N, C-alpha and C positions, 0 to 999 in steps of 0.2 A: 152777450158776454164776450169780451175780447180774448185773444189767445193768451194774454198775460194774466188774466184773472184766475184765481184759484177756484176750481169747480167744487160743487157739493158732491160728496162721495155718492156714487150711483150703485144701487143694489139691484142686480138682475132679478127678474121675477123668480120666486121660489122654485117654480116648475123647471126653469132652465138652469138655475144655480147648481143643482145637483146632477146635471147632465154629464154624460161621459166626456163630452168635448171640453166643457169648462173645467171639470176635474183634472183632465190631462193637462190643460193649460196651466193649472195651479200646481201641477206635479203631485197630485193626490192619487190614491189607488182608484182604478177604474174597473167596471165590470167587463169591459172589452176595449180594445184599441179603437178610438173614435176615428171616423173617416169623413172627409169632405174633399171636394175637388175645386181647385181654382178654375174658373170659367165653366163650372158645372151648369150654371144657368145661361144657356146660349146656344151657339150655332150647331152643336152636335145633336140637338133635340128637334125632331120634326114638329113637335107641338110649338116649340119656340119659333121656328121659321114660319109657321102658319099664323100665329098671332102678331108677328112682326111684319108680315107681308105689307109692303107699300108704306111703311112708317120709317122715316129716317132714324138712325141710331140715337142721336141726341134728343130728338123729340120723344122717342120711346121712354127715355129716362125721366121725362117730366110728366108722365101720365101715371098717377098713383095706382089706379086699378090694374093697368098693364104691368107696371113694375111688380106689383104684388103677385099677379099670375105667373110671370116669368120666374120670379124668385122661388115660388112654390113648386114649380114643375119638377126640378130634379129631386126635391124632397119626396114628392109623391112617387116618382118613378124609381129612384135608387135607394131610398131609405137611408140617406146620409145622416150623419149625426149633427150637422149644422147647415144652415142656409147662409148663402152669401148674398148680400144686398145687390140687386141688379142696378148697375150704374156704369159710369166710365170715369177714368181718372181726370178727364178734362172738364167734367160737369161743373165744378166750382169755378173754373176759369171762364167758361161760357156764362155762368151766372153773374159774374161781376162785370160782364160787358165786353169781354175780349172777342174779336172777330175770329172765329175758328169753326171748323166743321170736321166731321169724320167722313172721309171719302172711302167708299167701298173698295177694298183691295189695296188701299194705300195706308189709311190710318188718319190720325189727327193732322190737320193742315191749318196753319196759322196765317191769317191774312197779312199781318204786319209783325214780323219777328221782333223780339226784344233784343236790341243791339247796343243801346246807349243809355246813359243815366236818365235822360229825359223820358225814355220809354217806361221807366219804372212807375211813373205817375199813373199809368194805365192799370196798375195792379192795386186796386183799392181793397179795403177790408171786405171780407165776406160776412154777411149777417144772416140770421135765420130767415129773415124776410126775403132774402134772395133765392132761397130754396124751399118754399113752403111745401112743394110736392114731395120732398124727402121726408119731412115730418109726417105728412099725411100717409105716405106709403108705408113707412115703418109702423105707424099706428095700426094700419090695416094688417100688416104682416104679423105683428106680435100677437094679435088676436087669433089669427089663423094657425100659427105655428105651434101653439101650445107648449109642449115640453122641448121643442127643438130650438136651440139658440140661433140668433141672427147675428151674423158678422157684418159689421160696417167696414168700409174701406176708403182709402184715398191714395192718390199717387204721392210718392215722396218728393221733396223739393228738388233733388237732382234730376229725377226723371222728368218732372214737369218742366224744369229749366231747359233740359235738353230739347224738348219739343218747342218751347217758346223761342229759344235762341236759334235753333236750326230752321224753324219754320215748318217742321214736319219730321217724320221718321228719318233716321240717319244710321248708317253703318259705322261711321268713323267719328261723329260728333266733333268735327273740326272747328266749327264756329263756337260751340259751347266750350270746348277745351281751350280755344284761343282766348276767350274771355277769362276763363279760370286762371290761365297762366299769365296772360298779358295785362289784365286789369282785375287783380284779385279783390280790390275793394268793391268794385261794381258787382263782381260775382258774389261776394259775400252778402251784399245788400239785396241782391236778387233772390238768393236762396233764403235769406232771413224773411223777406216779404212773403215768399211762397210758403215758408214754414207757418207763418201766421194764418194764411188762407187755408192751408191744409188742416191745421189744428182746429180752426173754426168749423170746417166741414165735418171733421170727426166728432166734434162736440155736439153738433146738431143731431147726428145719428145716434150718439150715445143717449142724449137727453130724450130722444124720441122712443128709445127702447132697445137699441142694439146691445147685445150681451158681451161683445168682444169687437175689436177693430184690428184690421190689418193694414200696414203701410207697405205699398208696393213700390220698391225701388228697382223697377224692371231693368234699367240699363246701368246700374251701378257697377256691374261686372266689367265695364269698359275702363275702369279706373285702377291705377296702381294703389297699393295700400297707403303709401305716404300721402298721395293726393286725396284719397278718401278721408283720411284722418284730418288733414289740414282744411280741405275745401268743401267737404260734404257732411261729415259726421256732426259738426255743431248744429246744423239746421235740422237734421233728422232727430238729434237729441232734444232739440227745442220742441218738436212736435210731441215726442213721447212724454216730456215733462209736462206739457200743457194739458194732457189728458190723464196723467197719473192719478190725480186725486179722485177720479171717478171709480177707481178700483176694478175696472174691467180688464181682462187680459188684453195685452197689446202684442201683436205679431209683426215681425219684420221679415220681409221676403225680397230677394233679388235673384237674378239669373246670372250664372257665371261668376258667382261671388265666393267661390271656395277659398280664395286668398283673403277675403274680407270678413269671414264669419266671426272671428274674434272681435273685430271692430264693430260689426253690426250688433253683436251682443252688448258691447260697451255703450251703444247709442241709447239703450234703455228699455228694449222690449222684454216681455216676459217669455216669449216664444220666438225662436229664430227659425225661419223657413230655410230649407236646404234643397238645392236643385239636385239632379241625379248624378252629378259628377263626383261627389264626395260621399262615401259611405257614412251612415249616421253615427257609427261609433267613433270614426275619425272626426266627424263634424263636432261631436260632443267634446272631444279633446280640444279642438280649436276654439270653440265657443267658451268653454270653461263651465264650472258648476253654477247651479242656481238658475238655469234656464231650461225650459222644455224645448223640444225640437219638433219641427213639422216637415214631413216629406216621406219618401223622396223617389218614388217610382218614375222611371223614364216614361213620358207620355206615349212614346212610340211603341213601347212594349205592348200596349193594348191592341195593336194591329196583328200581334202574333197569335198562334193557337192558344187555346185555353190553358193547356198544360204548361206552356212556356210562361204565360202570364202568372200562373200560380207559383212557378219556380222562382221567378224574379221577385214576386211579392214576398216569398219566404225569405229571400236574401235580405230584403229591406227590414222585415220583422225581426230576423235574427240579429241584424246589426243594431236594432233598436232595443234588444232584449234587456240590456242593462241600464237603460235610461230612466230617469225619474219620471219624466213625462214625455209621451210621444203621441202626436196627432198624425195619422196616416193621410198622405196626400200625394199628388204627383209632384214631380220636380219642376213643373211649369203648368200652364193651363191645359185644359182638355183641347185636343186638336179638333177642328171642325168636322173632319170626316171620320171621327171615332164612332164605332158602333155603340149606341147607348146601352145595349144589352151587355156589352163587355164591362161597362162601368157598374151596372147593377150586380153582375156576377162578382166583380172585384170587391164591392162593399160586403156582400154576403160572405165571401171567402175570408176577408180580414176579420169580420165579426165572429165567425165560427171558429177560426183558428186561434183567436186570442181570448175567447170567452173564459172568464175566471170561474 
C-alpha cells in the first residue's frame, strides 16, 4: 500500500482497546492516569545492555526475537501502561538502501548527505518487503503483551531531513536550514518524499498490530513558528493524514517545541507530546481543545531523592487535572544513567495517586 492509498480502518484487539492508555488518548474516562516513557526500552536497563552486548544498534532492530525481548523488558520491570516498539528513526532509511550507521556516542551518520535534487533519487518508496522483521516482531509482541498496547513510531520528516542533509547530528542545522531557506522547492520535495517513507513505515507497524503510533520530531524546536508552518507542517500533516483511516491514536512529539505546540496540534495528531518547559495547563491552552496531552516530567528529576521526584510529579499531575485526556510521560527520553528503580517507583506513584 502506498502512502497515498486510503487504509482500511484498523481496530486494536479488544483487550487493548479498553486499556487506560488508549482511553486517555481518546479523551475518555480512565481508571488511573496511564504511564509510559520514551526510551523506556533501552540503555537504562541492565537487562537491555546484557542482551545487546556485541550487537550493533541497527542490527539489533532487525532481529525480531531480540526486538520482542527488549520491548517487553520495561513492561515487565516497570508495569507501564504501554510498550514502545524497539527500533530507531533511521531504520526505514537504512531499509531503502541508504548508507548510514549509528555510531556509539555520536548517533546516526550518513555516508553521502542529501544536498542536491539528484540525491532525491536515492529516497525510493518503502514497502513492507523492505522491513519483514518489523511485521514479524510486532506479531510476536502482540501475542506476548496481552492487554498492554504497543506503540509504533517513526521519525518525522523534518528530523529525518536534518540528519540526511547534515550527514549526522547537528547543534545548528546550518545545512538543513540553508536548503530550507535557499532552495525551498528542493526542501519541500525532500520532506514530501520523507513523509511518504514515514507513512509507509507507520502503516507496516499498524497493520502488524500496533495500537497507536508516535511521530518523533525531535529537532523541530530549532525552528521559528513561521518556518515550521511554511516548511515543515505540510509534510507532518501528510503523514498523519496517511494513517488517519486506521483509527489508531496518533501522537506528535518534539523537544523545545513550546512555541510550536499549537502548530503541532494543527498537523493532525490526536495527542500532543509536551516537553518539560511548558506546564500542561498552559500547553493545553496553546494546543487548543480536542487533543489529549502527553508528558511532561523533566527526565533529570529522576536523579533527585524520592520525595523530590514525587513533589515534581504532583506538579505535573496538578497541571493536568483539568485535561480531557492525559498520558503521563517524561518531557524527553529516559536518560541512560537513570536508576531503573526510580522509574518503577514513579509508575506506581502515578497509578496510586490518580486511581479513580
